[in-house]
PDB file of N, H, CA, C and O in Angstrom:
ATOM      1  N   UNK A   1       0.585  -0.831  -0.329  1.00  0.00           N
ATOM      2  CA  UNK A   1      -0.136  -0.001  -0.131  1.00  0.00           C
ATOM      3  C   UNK A   1       0.762   0.949  -0.085  1.00  0.00           C
ATOM      4  O   UNK A   1       1.898   0.779   0.357  1.00  0.00           O
ATOM      5  N   UNK A   2       0.186   2.346  -0.676  1.00  0.00           N
ATOM      6  H   UNK A   2      -0.737   2.484  -1.035  1.00  0.00           H
ATOM      7  CA  UNK A   2       1.258   3.484  -0.935  1.00  0.00           C
ATOM      8  C   UNK A   2       0.114   4.793  -0.336  1.00  0.00           C
ATOM      9  O   UNK A   2      -1.056   5.051  -0.617  1.00  0.00           O
ATOM     10  N   UNK A   3       1.249   5.498   0.725  1.00  0.00           N
ATOM     11  H   UNK A   3       2.200   5.288   0.953  1.00  0.00           H
ATOM     12  CA  UNK A   3       0.973   6.518   0.908  1.00  0.00           C
ATOM     13  C   UNK A   3       1.318   7.710   0.652  1.00  0.00           C
ATOM     14  O   UNK A   3       2.521   7.837   0.425  1.00  0.00           O
ATOM     15  N   UNK A   4       0.357   9.146   0.579  1.00  0.00           N
ATOM     16  H   UNK A   4      -0.620   9.043   0.764  1.00  0.00           H
ATOM     17  CA  UNK A   4       0.987  10.360   0.157  1.00  0.00           C
ATOM     18  C   UNK A   4       1.172  11.372   1.406  1.00  0.00           C
ATOM     19  O   UNK A   4       0.092  11.606   1.949  1.00  0.00           O
ATOM     20  N   UNK A   5       2.013  11.871   1.853  1.00  0.00           N
ATOM     21  H   UNK A   5       2.890  11.680   1.412  1.00  0.00           H
ATOM     22  CA  UNK A   5       2.159  12.688   3.271  1.00  0.00           C
ATOM     23  C   UNK A   5       2.866  13.687   2.569  1.00  0.00           C
ATOM     24  O   UNK A   5       4.062  13.706   2.279  1.00  0.00           O
ATOM     25  N   UNK A   6       1.905  14.591   2.310  1.00  0.00           N
ATOM     26  H   UNK A   6       0.933  14.576   2.546  1.00  0.00           H
ATOM     27  CA  UNK A   6       2.432  16.033   2.029  1.00  0.00           C
ATOM     28  C   UNK A   6       2.946  15.827   0.848  1.00  0.00           C
ATOM     29  O   UNK A   6       2.166  15.101   0.231  1.00  0.00           O
ATOM     30  N   UNK A   7       4.544  16.291  -0.264  1.00  0.00           N
ATOM     31  H   UNK A   7       5.177  16.881   0.237  1.00  0.00           H
ATOM     32  CA  UNK A   7       4.932  15.740  -1.132  1.00  0.00           C
ATOM     33  C   UNK A   7       5.731  14.462  -1.349  1.00  0.00           C
ATOM     34  O   UNK A   7       6.440  14.340  -2.347  1.00  0.00           O
ATOM     35  N   UNK A   8       5.639  13.642  -0.554  1.00  0.00           N
ATOM     36  H   UNK A   8       5.062  13.741   0.257  1.00  0.00           H
ATOM     37  CA  UNK A   8       6.403  12.470  -0.351  1.00  0.00           C
ATOM     38  C   UNK A   8       5.545  11.013  -0.654  1.00  0.00           C
ATOM     39  O   UNK A   8       4.325  10.981  -0.491  1.00  0.00           O
ATOM     40  N   UNK A   9       6.190  10.013  -1.037  1.00  0.00           N
ATOM     41  H   UNK A   9       7.181  10.040  -1.170  1.00  0.00           H
ATOM     42  CA  UNK A   9       5.023   8.852  -1.079  1.00  0.00           C
ATOM     43  C   UNK A   9       5.401   7.965  -0.137  1.00  0.00           C
ATOM     44  O   UNK A   9       6.596   8.234  -0.021  1.00  0.00           O
ATOM     45  N   UNK A  10       5.100   6.811   0.847  1.00  0.00           N
ATOM     46  H   UNK A  10       4.129   6.593   0.754  1.00  0.00           H
ATOM     47  CA  UNK A  10       5.532   6.457   1.704  1.00  0.00           C
ATOM     48  C   UNK A  10       4.803   4.938   1.362  1.00  0.00           C
ATOM     49  O   UNK A  10       3.575   4.905   1.294  1.00  0.00           O
ATOM     50  N   UNK A  11       5.494   3.850   1.176  1.00  0.00           N
ATOM     51  H   UNK A  11       6.492   3.877   1.231  1.00  0.00           H
ATOM     52  CA  UNK A  11       4.638   2.230   0.971  1.00  0.00           C
ATOM     53  C   UNK A  11       4.896   1.514   2.061  1.00  0.00           C
ATOM     54  O   UNK A  11       5.899   1.725   2.742  1.00  0.00           O
ATOM     55  N   UNK A  12       4.142   0.726   2.298  1.00  0.00           N
ATOM     56  H   UNK A  12       3.327   0.555   1.744  1.00  0.00           H
ATOM     57  CA  UNK A  12       3.789   0.088   3.608  1.00  0.00           C
ATOM     58  C   UNK A  12       2.933  -1.503   3.493  1.00  0.00           C
ATOM     59  O   UNK A  12       1.731  -1.737   3.366  1.00  0.00           O
ATOM     60  N   UNK A  13       4.170  -2.472   3.601  1.00  0.00           N
ATOM     61  H   UNK A  13       5.147  -2.283   3.703  1.00  0.00           H
ATOM     62  CA  UNK A  13       3.959  -3.927   4.240  1.00  0.00           C
ATOM     63  C   UNK A  13       3.411  -4.171   4.904  1.00  0.00           C
ATOM     64  O   UNK A  13       3.516  -3.477   5.916  1.00  0.00           O
ATOM     65  N   UNK A  14       2.465  -5.221   4.944  1.00  0.00           N
ATOM     66  H   UNK A  14       2.380  -5.784   4.122  1.00  0.00           H
ATOM     67  CA  UNK A  14       1.857  -5.874   6.401  1.00  0.00           C
ATOM     68  C   UNK A  14       2.364  -7.394   6.177  1.00  0.00           C
ATOM     69  O   UNK A  14       2.156  -7.963   5.105  1.00  0.00           O
ATOM     70  N   UNK A  15       3.051  -8.028   7.265  1.00  0.00           N
ATOM     71  H   UNK A  15       3.220  -7.566   8.136  1.00  0.00           H
ATOM     72  CA  UNK A  15       3.426  -8.887   7.076  1.00  0.00           C
ATOM     73  C   UNK A  15       2.823  -9.710   8.850  1.00  0.00           C
ATOM     74  O   UNK A  15       3.091  -9.188   9.933  1.00  0.00           O
ATOM     75  N   UNK A  16       1.984 -11.074   8.690  1.00  0.00           N
ATOM     76  H   UNK A  16       1.766 -11.498   7.811  1.00  0.00           H
ATOM     77  CA  UNK A  16       1.778 -11.403   9.954  1.00  0.00           C
ATOM     78  C   UNK A  16       1.253 -13.161  10.531  1.00  0.00           C
ATOM     79  O   UNK A  16       1.018 -14.119   9.795  1.00  0.00           O
ATOM     80  N   UNK A  17       1.203 -13.128  11.748  1.00  0.00           N
ATOM     81  H   UNK A  17       1.394 -12.350  12.347  1.00  0.00           H
ATOM     82  CA  UNK A  17       1.625 -14.523  12.089  1.00  0.00           C
ATOM     83  C   UNK A  17       0.250 -14.809  12.833  1.00  0.00           C
ATOM     84  O   UNK A  17      -0.483 -14.016  13.423  1.00  0.00           O
ATOM     85  N   UNK A  18       0.088 -16.445  12.591  1.00  0.00           N
ATOM     86  H   UNK A  18       0.684 -17.090  12.111  1.00  0.00           H
ATOM     87  CA  UNK A  18      -1.472 -16.594  13.206  1.00  0.00           C
ATOM     88  C   UNK A  18      -1.360 -17.544  13.725  1.00  0.00           C
ATOM     89  O   UNK A  18      -0.704 -18.531  13.393  1.00  0.00           O
ATOM     90  N   UNK A  19      -2.080 -17.344  14.741  1.00  0.00           N
ATOM     91  H   UNK A  19      -2.613 -16.543  15.011  1.00  0.00           H
ATOM     92  CA  UNK A  19      -1.854 -18.929  15.374  1.00  0.00           C
ATOM     93  C   UNK A  19      -3.552 -19.201  16.124  1.00  0.00           C
ATOM     94  O   UNK A  19      -4.220 -18.193  16.354  1.00  0.00           O
ATOM     95  N   UNK A  20      -4.063 -20.414  16.417  1.00  0.00           N
ATOM     96  H   UNK A  20      -3.520 -21.233  16.230  1.00  0.00           H
ATOM     97  CA  UNK A  20      -5.292 -20.638  17.087  1.00  0.00           C
ATOM     98  C   UNK A  20      -4.927 -21.186  18.197  1.00  0.00           C
ATOM     99  O   UNK A  20      -4.048 -22.045  18.269  1.00  0.00           O
ATOM    100  N   UNK A  21      -5.612 -20.706  19.217  1.00  0.00           N
ATOM    101  H   UNK A  21      -6.326 -20.008  19.158  1.00  0.00           H
ATOM    102  CA  UNK A  21      -5.844 -21.169  20.568  1.00  0.00           C
ATOM    103  C   UNK A  21      -6.910 -22.219  20.561  1.00  0.00           C
ATOM    104  O   UNK A  21      -7.271 -22.432  19.403  1.00  0.00           O
ATOM    105  N   UNK A  22      -7.573 -22.986  21.483  1.00  0.00           N
ATOM    106  H   UNK A  22      -7.280 -22.813  22.424  1.00  0.00           H
ATOM    107  CA  UNK A  22      -6.497 -23.592  22.225  1.00  0.00           C
ATOM    108  C   UNK A  22      -6.051 -24.869  21.506  1.00  0.00           C
ATOM    109  O   UNK A  22      -5.500 -25.781  22.123  1.00  0.00           O
ATOM    110  N   UNK A  23      -6.329 -24.927  20.032  1.00  0.00           N
ATOM    111  H   UNK A  23      -6.777 -24.187  19.531  1.00  0.00           H
ATOM    112  CA  UNK A  23      -5.601 -25.978  19.376  1.00  0.00           C
ATOM    113  C   UNK A  23      -3.865 -26.109  18.987  1.00  0.00           C
ATOM    114  O   UNK A  23      -3.206 -27.117  18.733  1.00  0.00           O
ATOM    115  N   UNK A  24      -3.562 -25.055  19.038  1.00  0.00           N
ATOM    116  H   UNK A  24      -4.097 -24.236  19.244  1.00  0.00           H
ATOM    117  CA  UNK A  24      -2.091 -24.559  19.038  1.00  0.00           C
ATOM    118  C   UNK A  24      -1.505 -24.287  20.218  1.00  0.00           C
ATOM    119  O   UNK A  24      -0.414 -24.835  20.060  1.00  0.00           O
ATOM    120  N   UNK A  25      -1.494 -23.980  20.916  1.00  0.00           N
ATOM    121  H   UNK A  25      -2.380 -23.535  21.044  1.00  0.00           H
ATOM    122  CA  UNK A  25      -1.055 -23.472  21.774  1.00  0.00           C
ATOM    123  C   UNK A  25      -1.835 -23.774  23.310  1.00  0.00           C
ATOM    124  O   UNK A  25      -3.050 -23.785  23.113  1.00  0.00           O
ATOM    125  N   UNK A  26      -1.536 -23.995  24.623  1.00  0.00           N
ATOM    126  H   UNK A  26      -0.549 -23.985  24.783  1.00  0.00           H
ATOM    127  CA  UNK A  26      -2.209 -24.301  25.619  1.00  0.00           C
ATOM    128  C   UNK A  26      -2.171 -22.961  26.889  1.00  0.00           C
ATOM    129  O   UNK A  26      -2.791 -22.904  27.951  1.00  0.00           O
ATOM    130  N   UNK A  27      -1.404 -22.191  26.413  1.00  0.00           N
ATOM    131  H   UNK A  27      -0.901 -22.237  25.550  1.00  0.00           H
ATOM    132  CA  UNK A  27      -1.751 -21.035  27.229  1.00  0.00           C
ATOM    133  C   UNK A  27      -0.933 -19.529  26.803  1.00  0.00           C
ATOM    134  O   UNK A  27      -0.283 -19.530  25.757  1.00  0.00           O
ATOM    135  N   UNK A  28      -0.989 -18.308  27.616  1.00  0.00           N
ATOM    136  H   UNK A  28      -1.517 -18.307  28.465  1.00  0.00           H
ATOM    137  CA  UNK A  28      -0.562 -17.094  26.840  1.00  0.00           C
ATOM    138  C   UNK A  28       0.907 -17.860  26.170  1.00  0.00           C
ATOM    139  O   UNK A  28       0.923 -18.259  25.006  1.00  0.00           O
ATOM    140  N   UNK A  29       2.329 -18.011  27.271  1.00  0.00           N
ATOM    141  H   UNK A  29       2.316 -17.687  28.217  1.00  0.00           H
ATOM    142  CA  UNK A  29       3.140 -18.245  26.592  1.00  0.00           C
ATOM    143  C   UNK A  29       3.369 -18.367  25.192  1.00  0.00           C
ATOM    144  O   UNK A  29       3.774 -17.606  24.313  1.00  0.00           O
ATOM    145  N   UNK A  30       2.947 -19.687  25.252  1.00  0.00           N
ATOM    146  H   UNK A  30       2.618 -20.305  25.966  1.00  0.00           H
ATOM    147  CA  UNK A  30       2.511 -20.950  24.146  1.00  0.00           C
ATOM    148  C   UNK A  30       2.118 -19.963  22.970  1.00  0.00           C
ATOM    149  O   UNK A  30       2.732 -20.055  21.907  1.00  0.00           O
ATOM    150  N   UNK A  31       1.178 -19.078  23.117  1.00  0.00           N
ATOM    151  H   UNK A  31       0.679 -19.003  23.981  1.00  0.00           H
ATOM    152  CA  UNK A  31       0.359 -18.837  22.001  1.00  0.00           C
ATOM    153  C   UNK A  31       1.398 -17.628  21.484  1.00  0.00           C
ATOM    154  O   UNK A  31       1.493 -17.373  20.283  1.00  0.00           O
ATOM    155  N   UNK A  32       2.252 -16.829  22.610  1.00  0.00           N
ATOM    156  H   UNK A  32       2.175 -17.036  23.586  1.00  0.00           H
ATOM    157  CA  UNK A  32       2.894 -16.264  21.866  1.00  0.00           C
ATOM    158  C   UNK A  32       4.417 -16.299  21.262  1.00  0.00           C
ATOM    159  O   UNK A  32       4.981 -15.543  20.471  1.00  0.00           O
ATOM    160  N   UNK A  33       4.738 -17.156  21.762  1.00  0.00           N
ATOM    161  H   UNK A  33       4.280 -17.770  22.405  1.00  0.00           H
ATOM    162  CA  UNK A  33       5.900 -17.774  21.101  1.00  0.00           C
ATOM    163  C   UNK A  33       5.681 -18.668  19.141  1.00  0.00           C
ATOM    164  O   UNK A  33       6.392 -18.722  18.137  1.00  0.00           O
ATOM    165  N   UNK A  34       4.471 -19.125  19.483  1.00  0.00           N
ATOM    166  H   UNK A  34       3.894 -19.081  20.299  1.00  0.00           H
ATOM    167  CA  UNK A  34       3.942 -19.442  18.360  1.00  0.00           C
ATOM    168  C   UNK A  34       3.634 -18.509  17.218  1.00  0.00           C
ATOM    169  O   UNK A  34       3.898 -18.730  16.036  1.00  0.00           O
ATOM    170  N   UNK A  35       2.926 -17.225  17.810  1.00  0.00           N
ATOM    171  H   UNK A  35       2.712 -17.045  18.770  1.00  0.00           H
ATOM    172  CA  UNK A  35       2.311 -16.526  17.193  1.00  0.00           C
ATOM    173  C   UNK A  35       4.053 -15.755  16.685  1.00  0.00           C
ATOM    174  O   UNK A  35       3.974 -14.912  15.792  1.00  0.00           O
ATOM    175  N   UNK A  36       4.854 -15.923  16.995  1.00  0.00           N
ATOM    176  H   UNK A  36       4.919 -16.608  17.721  1.00  0.00           H
ATOM    177  CA  UNK A  36       6.582 -14.695  16.765  1.00  0.00           C
ATOM    178  C   UNK A  36       7.311 -15.676  15.746  1.00  0.00           C
ATOM    179  O   UNK A  36       8.085 -15.517  14.802  1.00  0.00           O
ATOM    180  N   UNK A  37       6.641 -16.882  16.437  1.00  0.00           N
ATOM    181  H   UNK A  37       6.012 -17.011  17.203  1.00  0.00           H
ATOM    182  CA  UNK A  37       7.388 -18.239  14.584  1.00  0.00           C
ATOM    183  C   UNK A  37       7.024 -17.895  13.647  1.00  0.00           C
ATOM    184  O   UNK A  37       7.749 -17.586  12.701  1.00  0.00           O
ATOM    185  N   UNK A  38       5.429 -17.846  13.661  1.00  0.00           N
ATOM    186  H   UNK A  38       4.840 -18.097  14.430  1.00  0.00           H
ATOM    187  CA  UNK A  38       4.740 -17.422  12.646  1.00  0.00           C
ATOM    188  C   UNK A  38       4.751 -16.217  11.517  1.00  0.00           C
ATOM    189  O   UNK A  38       4.326 -16.276  10.363  1.00  0.00           O
ATOM    190  N   UNK A  39       5.247 -15.323  12.068  1.00  0.00           N
ATOM    191  H   UNK A  39       5.592 -15.276  13.006  1.00  0.00           H
ATOM    192  CA  UNK A  39       5.541 -14.052  12.166  1.00  0.00           C
ATOM    193  C   UNK A  39       6.961 -13.979  11.477  1.00  0.00           C
ATOM    194  O   UNK A  39       7.366 -13.386  10.478  1.00  0.00           O
ATOM    195  N   UNK A  40       7.693 -15.002  12.609  1.00  0.00           N
ATOM    196  H   UNK A  40       7.364 -15.484  13.421  1.00  0.00           H
ATOM    197  CA  UNK A  40       9.266 -15.062  11.527  1.00  0.00           C
ATOM    198  C   UNK A  40       9.231 -15.157  10.263  1.00  0.00           C
ATOM    199  O   UNK A  40       9.765 -14.501   9.368  1.00  0.00           O
ATOM    200  N   UNK A  41       8.273 -16.393  10.276  1.00  0.00           N
ATOM    201  H   UNK A  41       7.839 -16.926  11.002  1.00  0.00           H
ATOM    202  CA  UNK A  41       8.306 -17.107   8.665  1.00  0.00           C
ATOM    203  C   UNK A  41       7.585 -15.815   7.558  1.00  0.00           C
ATOM    204  O   UNK A  41       8.105 -15.702   6.448  1.00  0.00           O
ATOM    205  N   UNK A  42       6.550 -15.004   7.880  1.00  0.00           N
ATOM    206  H   UNK A  42       6.128 -15.096   8.782  1.00  0.00           H
ATOM    207  CA  UNK A  42       6.096 -14.349   7.329  1.00  0.00           C
ATOM    208  C   UNK A  42       6.849 -12.927   6.774  1.00  0.00           C
ATOM    209  O   UNK A  42       6.749 -12.328   5.703  1.00  0.00           O
ATOM    210  N   UNK A  43       7.604 -12.680   7.929  1.00  0.00           N
ATOM    211  H   UNK A  43       7.685 -13.166   8.799  1.00  0.00           H
ATOM    212  CA  UNK A  43       8.745 -11.959   7.377  1.00  0.00           C
ATOM    213  C   UNK A  43      10.051 -11.853   6.493  1.00  0.00           C
ATOM    214  O   UNK A  43      10.594 -10.949   5.858  1.00  0.00           O
ATOM    215  N   UNK A  44      10.293 -13.113   6.726  1.00  0.00           N
ATOM    216  H   UNK A  44       9.851 -13.847   7.241  1.00  0.00           H
ATOM    217  CA  UNK A  44      11.132 -13.687   5.145  1.00  0.00           C
ATOM    218  C   UNK A  44      10.689 -13.297   4.360  1.00  0.00           C
ATOM    219  O   UNK A  44      11.621 -12.954   3.633  1.00  0.00           O
ATOM    220  N   UNK A  45       9.527 -12.987   3.754  1.00  0.00           N
ATOM    221  H   UNK A  45       8.770 -13.266   4.345  1.00  0.00           H
ATOM    222  CA  UNK A  45       9.235 -12.964   2.450  1.00  0.00           C
ATOM    223  C   UNK A  45       8.541 -11.554   2.152  1.00  0.00           C
ATOM    224  O   UNK A  45       8.619 -10.771   1.206  1.00  0.00           O
ATOM    225  N   UNK A  46       7.846 -11.559   3.329  1.00  0.00           N
ATOM    226  H   UNK A  46       7.782 -12.195   4.098  1.00  0.00           H
ATOM    227  CA  UNK A  46       7.168 -10.086   3.563  1.00  0.00           C
ATOM    228  C   UNK A  46       5.836  -9.526   2.570  1.00  0.00           C
ATOM    229  O   UNK A  46       5.775  -9.576   1.341  1.00  0.00           O
ATOM    230  N   UNK A  47       5.016  -9.093   3.336  1.00  0.00           N
ATOM    231  H   UNK A  47       5.066  -9.052   4.334  1.00  0.00           H
ATOM    232  CA  UNK A  47       3.797  -8.723   2.933  1.00  0.00           C
ATOM    233  C   UNK A  47       3.194 -10.151   2.676  1.00  0.00           C
ATOM    234  O   UNK A  47       2.998 -10.535   1.524  1.00  0.00           O
ATOM    235  N   UNK A  48       2.927 -10.867   3.682  1.00  0.00           N
ATOM    236  H   UNK A  48       3.086 -10.554   4.618  1.00  0.00           H
ATOM    237  CA  UNK A  48       1.831 -12.163   3.432  1.00  0.00           C
ATOM    238  C   UNK A  48       1.821 -13.077   4.831  1.00  0.00           C
ATOM    239  O   UNK A  48       2.841 -13.346   5.466  1.00  0.00           O
ATOM    240  N   UNK A  49       0.676 -13.438   5.134  1.00  0.00           N
ATOM    241  H   UNK A  49      -0.152 -13.220   4.619  1.00  0.00           H
ATOM    242  CA  UNK A  49      -0.021 -14.039   6.319  1.00  0.00           C
ATOM    243  C   UNK A  49       0.262 -15.098   6.336  1.00  0.00           C
ATOM    244  O   UNK A  49      -0.129 -15.833   5.428  1.00  0.00           O
ATOM    245  N   UNK A  50       1.149 -15.645   7.506  1.00  0.00           N
ATOM    246  H   UNK A  50       1.466 -15.049   8.243  1.00  0.00           H
ATOM    247  CA  UNK A  50       1.854 -17.110   7.551  1.00  0.00           C
ATOM    248  C   UNK A  50       0.566 -17.560   9.296  1.00  0.00           C
ATOM    249  O   UNK A  50       0.357 -16.770  10.217  1.00  0.00           O
ATOM    250  N   UNK A  51       0.111 -18.682   9.202  1.00  0.00           N
ATOM    251  H   UNK A  51       0.280 -19.324   8.455  1.00  0.00           H
ATOM    252  CA  UNK A  51      -0.395 -19.401  10.127  1.00  0.00           C
ATOM    253  C   UNK A  51       0.634 -20.622  10.282  1.00  0.00           C
ATOM    254  O   UNK A  51       1.266 -21.218   9.410  1.00  0.00           O
ATOM    255  N   UNK A  52       0.586 -20.864  12.131  1.00  0.00           N
ATOM    256  H   UNK A  52       0.072 -20.380  12.839  1.00  0.00           H
ATOM    257  CA  UNK A  52       1.616 -21.484  12.063  1.00  0.00           C
ATOM    258  C   UNK A  52       1.535 -22.967  11.923  1.00  0.00           C
ATOM    259  O   UNK A  52       0.464 -23.573  11.958  1.00  0.00           O
ATOM    260  N   UNK A  53       2.720 -23.544  11.760  1.00  0.00           N
ATOM    261  H   UNK A  53       3.590 -23.052  11.732  1.00  0.00           H
ATOM    262  CA  UNK A  53       2.647 -24.726  11.248  1.00  0.00           C
ATOM    263  C   UNK A  53       3.832 -25.709  12.351  1.00  0.00           C
ATOM    264  O   UNK A  53       5.055 -25.741  12.217  1.00  0.00           O
ATOM    265  N   UNK A  54       2.956 -26.481  13.477  1.00  0.00           N
ATOM    266  H   UNK A  54       1.962 -26.455  13.586  1.00  0.00           H
ATOM    267  CA  UNK A  54       3.890 -26.518  14.420  1.00  0.00           C
ATOM    268  C   UNK A  54       5.247 -27.807  13.686  1.00  0.00           C
ATOM    269  O   UNK A  54       6.414 -27.923  14.059  1.00  0.00           O
ATOM    270  N   UNK A  55       4.603 -28.507  12.706  1.00  0.00           N
ATOM    271  H   UNK A  55       3.655 -28.413  12.403  1.00  0.00           H
ATOM    272  CA  UNK A  55       5.595 -29.469  11.890  1.00  0.00           C
ATOM    273  C   UNK A  55       6.976 -28.630  11.478  1.00  0.00           C
ATOM    274  O   UNK A  55       8.126 -28.989  11.732  1.00  0.00           O
ATOM    275  N   UNK A  56       6.676 -27.742  10.963  1.00  0.00           N
ATOM    276  H   UNK A  56       5.742 -27.451  10.756  1.00  0.00           H
ATOM    277  CA  UNK A  56       7.591 -26.518  10.048  1.00  0.00           C
ATOM    278  C   UNK A  56       8.303 -26.049  11.174  1.00  0.00           C
ATOM    279  O   UNK A  56       9.495 -26.180  11.453  1.00  0.00           O
ATOM    280  N   UNK A  57       7.210 -25.375  11.894  1.00  0.00           N
ATOM    281  H   UNK A  57       6.242 -25.269  11.667  1.00  0.00           H
ATOM    282  CA  UNK A  57       8.063 -24.266  12.759  1.00  0.00           C
ATOM    283  C   UNK A  57       8.138 -24.279  14.606  1.00  0.00           C
ATOM    284  O   UNK A  57       8.229 -23.261  15.291  1.00  0.00           O
ATOM    285  N   UNK A  58       8.078 -25.562  15.085  1.00  0.00           N
ATOM    286  H   UNK A  58       8.003 -26.389  14.528  1.00  0.00           H
ATOM    287  CA  UNK A  58       8.679 -25.969  16.308  1.00  0.00           C
ATOM    288  C   UNK A  58       9.467 -25.683  16.748  1.00  0.00           C
ATOM    289  O   UNK A  58       9.659 -24.757  17.536  1.00  0.00           O
ATOM    290  N   UNK A  59      10.374 -26.725  16.168  1.00  0.00           N
ATOM    291  H   UNK A  59      10.218 -27.477  15.528  1.00  0.00           H
ATOM    292  CA  UNK A  59      11.511 -26.628  16.380  1.00  0.00           C
ATOM    293  C   UNK A  59      12.967 -25.171  16.150  1.00  0.00           C
ATOM    294  O   UNK A  59      14.112 -25.054  16.588  1.00  0.00           O
ATOM    295  N   UNK A  60      12.043 -24.287  15.206  1.00  0.00           N
ATOM    296  H   UNK A  60      11.114 -24.382  14.849  1.00  0.00           H
ATOM    297  CA  UNK A  60      12.536 -22.552  14.838  1.00  0.00           C
ATOM    298  C   UNK A  60      13.247 -22.103  16.064  1.00  0.00           C
ATOM    299  O   UNK A  60      12.618 -22.519  17.037  1.00  0.00           O
ATOM    300  N   UNK A  61      14.221 -21.477  16.396  1.00  0.00           N
ATOM    301  H   UNK A  61      14.733 -21.139  15.606  1.00  0.00           H
ATOM    302  CA  UNK A  61      14.506 -21.040  17.295  1.00  0.00           C
ATOM    303  C   UNK A  61      14.724 -19.473  17.338  1.00  0.00           C
ATOM    304  O   UNK A  61      15.219 -18.695  18.153  1.00  0.00           O
ATOM    305  N   UNK A  62      14.146 -19.364  16.122  1.00  0.00           N
ATOM    306  H   UNK A  62      13.744 -19.996  15.459  1.00  0.00           H
ATOM    307  CA  UNK A  62      14.510 -17.944  15.598  1.00  0.00           C
ATOM    308  C   UNK A  62      13.389 -17.070  15.877  1.00  0.00           C
ATOM    309  O   UNK A  62      12.250 -17.508  15.713  1.00  0.00           O
ATOM    310  N   UNK A  63      13.548 -16.072  16.217  1.00  0.00           N
ATOM    311  H   UNK A  63      14.473 -15.716  16.351  1.00  0.00           H
ATOM    312  CA  UNK A  63      12.411 -14.828  16.911  1.00  0.00           C
ATOM    313  C   UNK A  63      11.701 -13.782  15.488  1.00  0.00           C
ATOM    314  O   UNK A  63      12.372 -13.974  14.474  1.00  0.00           O
ATOM    315  N   UNK A  64      11.055 -13.225  15.361  1.00  0.00           N
ATOM    316  H   UNK A  64      10.510 -13.069  16.185  1.00  0.00           H
ATOM    317  CA  UNK A  64      10.706 -11.858  14.633  1.00  0.00           C
ATOM    318  C   UNK A  64      12.032 -10.830  14.646  1.00  0.00           C
ATOM    319  O   UNK A  64      12.766 -10.314  13.802  1.00  0.00           O
ATOM    320  N   UNK A  65      11.938 -10.836  15.693  1.00  0.00           N
ATOM    321  H   UNK A  65      11.342 -11.255  16.378  1.00  0.00           H
ATOM    322  CA  UNK A  65      12.527  -9.668  16.049  1.00  0.00           C
ATOM    323  C   UNK A  65      14.231 -10.054  14.975  1.00  0.00           C
ATOM    324  O   UNK A  65      14.953  -9.226  14.421  1.00  0.00           O
ATOM    325  N   UNK A  66      14.372 -11.404  15.019  1.00  0.00           N
ATOM    326  H   UNK A  66      13.785 -12.077  15.470  1.00  0.00           H
ATOM    327  CA  UNK A  66      16.296 -11.607  13.884  1.00  0.00           C
ATOM    328  C   UNK A  66      15.587 -10.920  12.837  1.00  0.00           C
ATOM    329  O   UNK A  66      16.465 -10.130  12.490  1.00  0.00           O
ATOM    330  N   UNK A  67      14.581 -10.674  12.082  1.00  0.00           N
ATOM    331  H   UNK A  67      13.867 -11.316  12.364  1.00  0.00           H
ATOM    332  CA  UNK A  67      14.335  -9.781  11.003  1.00  0.00           C
ATOM    333  C   UNK A  67      14.214  -8.801  10.804  1.00  0.00           C
ATOM    334  O   UNK A  67      13.074  -8.354  10.927  1.00  0.00           O
ATOM    335  N   UNK A  68      15.273  -7.919  10.393  1.00  0.00           N
ATOM    336  H   UNK A  68      16.199  -8.282  10.293  1.00  0.00           H
ATOM    337  CA  UNK A  68      14.921  -6.416  10.529  1.00  0.00           C
ATOM    338  C   UNK A  68      15.770  -6.156   9.340  1.00  0.00           C
ATOM    339  O   UNK A  68      15.900  -5.008   8.913  1.00  0.00           O
TER     340      UNK A  68
END
């Protein structure tokens, strides 16, 4: 998406990590960890929504903060 601010054009993308409760997480900590892992995978390609996939992401040690 592109926004105009004064005479400047600003581009923006949206990356989301999605997890379902209680199917993929049993508590708040697990929920945030799973969402964070899905967000990390979404940010790799940018501008997409990624649903948490435990078989693919459970062993991942990366956090979304690592992608910048």
